C-alpha positions in Angstrom: 0.6 -11.3 -1.3 1.3 -7.7 -0.7 4.7 -6.4 0.5 5.0 -3.4 2.8 8.0 -1.7 4.5 8.3 -2.7 8.1 7.4 0.8 9.3 3.9 0.3 7.9 3.1 -2.8 10.0 1.9 -0.8 13.1 -0.2 1.7 11.1 -1.8 -1.2 9.2 -2.6 -3.2 12.3 -4.0 -0.1 14.0 -6.3 0.6 11.0 -4.6 3.9 10.2 -3.1 2.8 6.9 -5.9 1.5 4.6 -4.7 2.4 1.2 -1.5 1.7 -0.8 -0.4 2.9 -4.2 1.6 0.8 -6.6 2.9 1.1 -10.1 0.5 -0.4 -12.7 1.2 -3.9 -13.6 0.0 -6.4 -11.0 -3.7 -6.8 -10.9 -5.6 -6.9 -7.6 -9.1 -8.2 -7.6 -11.8 -6.5 -5.5 -12.8 -8.9 -2.8 -9.5 -10.8 -3.0 -7.8 -11.7 0.2 -4.1 -11.1 0.4 -1.5 -12.0 3.0 0.6 -9.0 4.1 4.3 -9.4 4.4 7.4 -7.3 5.1 9.6 -9.9 3.4 8.5 -12.4 0.8 7.9 -15.9 1.9 10.6 -17.3 -0.3 13.0 -15.1 1.7 11.8 -16.4 5.1 9.0 -13.8 5.6 5.9 -14.6 7.5 2.6 -12.8 7.0 1.7 -10.2 9.7 -1.9 -9.9 8.6 -4.5 -10.6 5.9 -6.6 -8.0 4.1 -9.4 -7.9 1.7 -9.2 -5.6 -1.3 -12.0 -3.1 -1.1 -11.4 -1.1 -4.3 -8.8 -0.7 -7.1 -8.6 2.5 -9.1 -6.1 4.1 -11.4 -5.2 7.7 -10.8 -2.4 10.3 -11.1 -0.2 11.1 -8.2 -1.6 14.6 -8.1 -4.8 13.0 -6.7 -2.9 12.5 -3.4 -4.5 15.0 -1.1 -4.1 15.4 2.7 -6.9 12.9 3.4 -5.4 10.4 1.0 -1.9 10.9 2.5 -3.4 10.1 5.9 -5.0 6.9 4.5 -1.5 6.0 3.2 -0.1 6.5 6.8 1.6 9.9 6.2 1.0 13.4 7.6 1.1 15.2 4.3 1.1 14.6 0.5 4.8 15.8 0.5 5.8 13.0 3.0 3.9 10.5 0.8 5.6 11.6 -2.4 9.1 11.5 -0.8 8.5 7.9 0.4 7.1 6.8 -3.0 10.2 8.2 -4.7 12.4 6.3 -2.2 10.6 3.1 -2.7 10.3 3.4 -6.5 13.4 5.5 -7.5 13.7 7.2 -10.9 11.7 5.8 -13.8 9.7 3.4 -11.6 7.4 6.2 -10.3 5.0 6.8 -13.1 2.4 9.6 -13.2 -0.4 7.0 -13.0 -0.6 4.5 -10.2 -3.0 1.9 -8.8 -4.8 3.0 -5.7 -5.6 -0.1 -3.7 -7.9 0.3 -0.7 -8.0 -2.6 1.8 -9.5 -3.7 5.1 -7.7 -5.8 7.6 -9.5 -9.1 8.1 -7.3 -10.9 10.6 -3.9 -10.9 12.3 -1.7 -13.9 11.5 
C-alpha cells in the first residue's frame, strides 16, 4: 500500500508522476506490486490504481533536480521541496530519503 495526496491521482494515472520520495523506514521491494490510495483502507479508502516498484534508492534531497521534480509531478525542485516540507513538517524531513520509482500496472 502506498498513500498519496489526492492531487497526485491525476498525474499518476496520466503517467506524469512516476517517482515518490519517502522518509527512510518502510521497505519497498523492487518488483513488488502495491495498491495506491488517497485514504487508507481502514479509513474507508479504496485503491485508485496498482503499481509495480521499479527501483528503490536512498539519496539526499539535494539530488532533486528539475527532471526529478518533473517525475515527482512538480514544475521545479523548489515546488517539490515546499510540498515535502508540508507533508513531513519539521523533523520528519530528513536529509536522506528513499526514492521509489514505480510503473502503473492497472487502474482499480
